[in-house]
C-alpha positions, 0 to 999 in steps of 0.5 A: 819087415812089411811081410813079417807084419802081414804074417802076424796079422793073418795069424791073428785073424785066423786065431780070432776067427775061431774064438769069435765063431765059438762066441757067436754060436753060444750067443745064437743058442741063447738069443733070438737076436744074435746079431745085435745086443742091447742093454737098458740105459742103466744096466745093473753091471757095466763091463770094463777090461784091463790089460796088465803085465802082472810080473812087471813092477808097475803091473803089481801095484796097478792091479791092486790099485784098480781093484781097490778103486772098483771096490770104492766105486761100487760101495759108494751109492752116490756113484752110478745110482746102483750100477756096478762096475765089473773089472776083468784084468788079463795078463799080457805076459809081456806079449803083444800078441796076447795083448791084442787077443785080450783086447778083442776078447773084451769086445766080445764081452761087450766092455765099454772101456779098456784100461792099459796096456802098460807099454806104449808099443802095445798101446799103439797096436791096440789103439787101432783096434779100439778106434775101429770098435769105438771103445775108449782106451785109457792108459796110466803108463803109456807115456809115448807123446805120439799116442796123443796124435789124431791117429788114435782118437780113442786113446786117452792118457791118464798120466803125464806125457813124456813130452813134459818129462823131456821138457823138464830134463831139457831145463835141467841140462840148460840150468847146469849149462851143459851143451851136449848129452848122450842118451841111452834108450830102449829101441822101441816106440816108447824109447825112440819117440821119447828121445825125439821129444827130448831132442826137440826140447834141447834144440830150442836151448842150443843144446844137442844130443851128441850120441844115441845108444839104443838098446834092443828090448830084452837085451842081455847084460853082455849086449848092454855092456858093449853099448856102455863100453862105446859110450865110455870113449865119448867126450860127453859125460852127461847121460840120459837114460830113458827105459823101463825100470827092470832094464834100467837098473841093469844098465846102471849096475853094469855102468857101475861095474865099468866105473862109469858112475863116478866123479865127472859123470852125470846120470839123469833118468826118467821116472823109472828110477823113482818108480823102482825106489817107491815100489821095491824099496829097499832095493838090492845093495848092487842096485843101490850102489848103482844109482847113487847121485842119479837125478830122476823125476817123479810126478808131483802130486800135492797132498790132499785128503783123498790121497791120505785116505787112499794111502791108508787103504793101500797099506791095508791091502798090500805090502808093496810100496806106493807108486805114483802109478798106483794113484793114476790107476786108482783115478782112472777107474774113478774117471770112467765111473764119473764119465759113465754117470754123465753118460747115463744122465745124458741119455746114453745107452749101453748097446753094441752093433755088429761090425759091418762086412766082417764076414768077408774077413774069415767070418770074424762077425763076432766083433761088435761096435760100442754104439755109445763109444763116441759119447762116452769118449766126449764125456771123459775128455770134458770131465773135471774132477778131483782125484788122489793125484789132484785136479783131473782135466784134459786139454785140447790135445788130450793131455792132463792139465798142470803137468808137474814133476819132482826133481829127485837126487838119489842118495843112500837108500833113499832120495832127496828132493832138490826142486820141482818142475811144472809147465808153467813155472819151470824149475823151482825150489818151491812147489808149483802152486806156491811159485810167484814172480817174486820167488827166489831166483834159485831154481834147484837145491845143491845136488850130490853128484856121482862120486859124492861131490857137491861140485857140478861136473863139467859134463865133458872130458877129453878122452884119455885114448883120444887122438891128438888135436891137430892145431893149425898155426899161421907161419908168419913172416912179420910181427913174429913176436906174436907167432914164430916157428922155431928154426929147425923144429916143429915147435912154435913160440910167441905171445899167442903160443904162450897164452895157449899153452898156459891155458892148456896147463890150467885144464884139469885133464890132459889135452894132447895136441900138435902144432901144424904150420899153415903158410908158405913162409914167404908171406903171411897166410890168410887167417880166414882160410885157416879158420875155414880149414877147421870147418872143413875138418883139416884142423881141430883148432887154430892158434895165433893172431886170429881176429874175432870178426863176423866172417870168422864166427860164421865158420867156427867158435872162438874162445874168450879174447886174450887181447883187445884189438881194433883197427887204427890209422898210423901216419908220419907226424912232425913237431909243431913250434909254438909260434908268434901268435900262440897266445891266441890258440887257447881259445877259438875265434868264436870264443874270443868274440863272445868273451869280448862282447860279454865284457862290453855288455857287463860294462854297459849294464854296470854303467846303467845301474850305477849312473844315477848313484855313483859319481865315478860313472858320471861326467861328459859322454867321453868320460863315461865311455872311457870309464865304462871300457876301463871298468869292463876290461879291468875286471879281467885282472880284478883291478877295477877301482870303482866302488859299487853303490847299487845292490843290483850292480854288486850282484851282477859284478859278483857273478861276472867276476866268477865267470872271469875267474873260470875263463882266465884259469882255463886260458892259463891252463891251456896256454901252458899246455900249448907252450910246454907240451910237445905237439905232433901234427899230421895232415890225416886226423883219423879214418874220416879224413883218410876216406875223404882223401885220394891218397894211397893207403897201406894195409897188412898183406893177407889181412881182413883189413883190405875187405873191411876198407873196401866193403864196409868203408867204400874205399876204392881198391886202387888206393890200397897198397899191400905191405908185408913187413914192418920195414915196408910200413916204415919205408912207405910212410916215409916216402909218402904218396908223392914218392910212391909211398902211402899217406897212412897205414891201417892195421890192428892195434897190437901190430901198430903198437909193436911197430911204433915201439921203436919208431917215434916219427909215426903216430896213431891218429884219431880213434879206434874205429872197430872193436874186436879181439883175438881168440883161439878158433875151435869147431862149432859147439866145442866144449874145449873152447868153453874150457879154454875161455875159462882158463884165459879168464883165470890167466887174466885174474892171476896176472899171468896174461899181463906177464906174458904180454910184457915178455913179448910186447912191452918196449920202452925205446920210444917213450911217446909211442903211438901218442898224439900230443896236440892240445885242442882249443877251448870252444864256446860250448865249454862255457855256455853255462857260464855265459847263460848265467851272467846273461840272465843276471844282466837281464833280470837286473835291468828289468828290476832297475827300469821297474824302479825307475818308472815307479820313481818317475811317476812319484817324482816327475817334474812339474808343468813349469819345468817342462814348458815350451815343448810338445806334449809327446816329445816333452814327456820323452825328453823329460823321462830321459832327463829324469833317468840321466839326472842324479838320484840325489837331485831328484829327491832334493827337488821333490822335497823342495816342491813339497815344502813350497806346496806346504807354504802356499797352503799356509798363506792361503789359510792366513788370507782366509782368516783375515778376510773372515 
């Protein structure tokens, strides 16, 4: 390959040597300075070159658009101040050799900019030439993302890069939840680099390209057909076509003839389909039939007055359809004109210099460097203007700002827009400029897919000529209700097998498969090794009692769980009799104490509140203590006989009776449970107590339980005892740790429930301490796993999954299987709120009571004559205590007597005063 490229380069140099010698000779005859040409800063004419392929679909419309643009620029006196653009267009005729020749010829004519070429392949080659000669190369069709790299500093793309087009396609694939796609592309720089960008975009969305189908440029229809026949045998039915318009239509026409554009297929094409429809509409009937249901993209261009004016001129200039590339071509001329205007305003001068040391290379000294090329390049990259395509501005990586596309669904002889894509708002049914955060969550309208169906294709099918699936099935020797090999045959039966076959039958396509036994038939095989064999390619899937745990998911993908599972502890249990002191068990010791204390506290509070008003709470100290205690505990049965005289006491008593009602009701209910419900007891209460003990623990042999207990829970491996059959479970639990058995068995719930169905002397203790499920294992990124998961959900919804469960796993011989009926004691926390309310009520009542007492004492306190013979301080305290202990009626009577005596003294004093007068 390197030698061929070198030969081509030598051939080019020889050819251009002749051309440039002739050009330099003519220059030498007409000028005294043949080695350097300079023009005034604002010349009358500025040369621009363009390389197009006239016979191509884009070349036809681009040629017209460029000419219209030059006419508009030259007729506008406000542009370039009288300087005219001279556009020379050369036909590359699909030849890279001619394209390079023409590019060098433009340099000979002192062109300040080049437009084109159409092909990204040619753009790569010409970019090296213009970089050396410092002439900006603007292309509105070369969409290869790698052209924006630093390797091509003078290349400027005036259309959207394929980088954004591939991002839009990746978002569409993610939106419809397809995982794998097939790509068909032209095997050149344009096709390869575009597909590489698509692969990068898909990788971030957990999607991938499962198969690549390159087609060589200028491939024959027979070669294209051979490529499509290979694709027909691939599982994926989502096909992305990235090519050119002419060859792309051939691909779809051949696919249509092969029956590959029909129900179940998805065809997504880059913007070449929309270009073909826009330019060549109406297409031939065979092409129209081939593109039905295809999804394609088209650059989104907002409607504007500039666009409408150009459309009007276009219709007067040609009968060809208007393509978005026509608009980009038109704007490219205006971009150069605006940049030249800024170039001249900043003092730029159109001048050219001889390429240094070119004489050493076959006398190619006619080539010249554009001295102002770098300055013009900067003016182009920093220019901001409005064109027919909208705002034109370049980012730091030389891409247009605001890339956006329309998502188009081809229907009939035209198409329908189903949504939009932009780099900021991604997929949306609204135009990018109107998308807000509150916009509808719907991202695309309904699509009419190939086969004229609205139902979204699955995107994947099992090929009809595909090989049989090799499915590994564990050859179990215990708990055969889940998986069991039928004696004398290769068939299997059991709960897991029935679920799998029922799910397979729900699939809308046939899946041939065959079960293969895994295990020696003497002990249960390790499911971890079975799952690992899928990763190694031994089996295509695994069906059985396979737990979905972290270690397994690292090696394979699993379906939706078809049964819930988790680790539990099972131990022997014994019946407990109620006992002599069973009536004390409803409450814990702490609750009994707290309740008794509150009985006493409430009695004391009621006594304080009623002592001064109620005769039933008065008497000798002994009588008052007895009355208080009797009243307190009689409220338990609502049999108290004392009437409340104080309002505060009535409130406290009302709240206390409510608390007593709740406590007594709870006591009665719990005591009933203790005396009537069967109770089972075990020294092991759950996994926590099992870890703390030092007794042996049983587990199912070859199960992941052993590693979990050792690595996750830190249980010593020496304590673990492997058990194989349910009979081994039973014997080890009956023997116990003192007789060579185990204190408990740890296993998954489905096994234990089946084990307990006929063994009532054992029970599950504690709670499930892991949460997982059982599923079917498939290779990584298997679409069949997704379809089986959907089928399992359908089985669950229609009740078939429960019917299969009842067929294999339901047992009724032991009605109390797997249950523990011990009744828990009630704790203080159950009544904390009630105790808080009554305690707060007592404190508030006492506070209000003492405030009233102090106020009454100040108002009715005894006189000095009633407290004689006592010290002042002790006298006041004893007086206050005596006042509090005194009956309220006596205090009021004494106070009234004192008032009458004072009134009588005042009357006697008045009489003496009158007589003396």
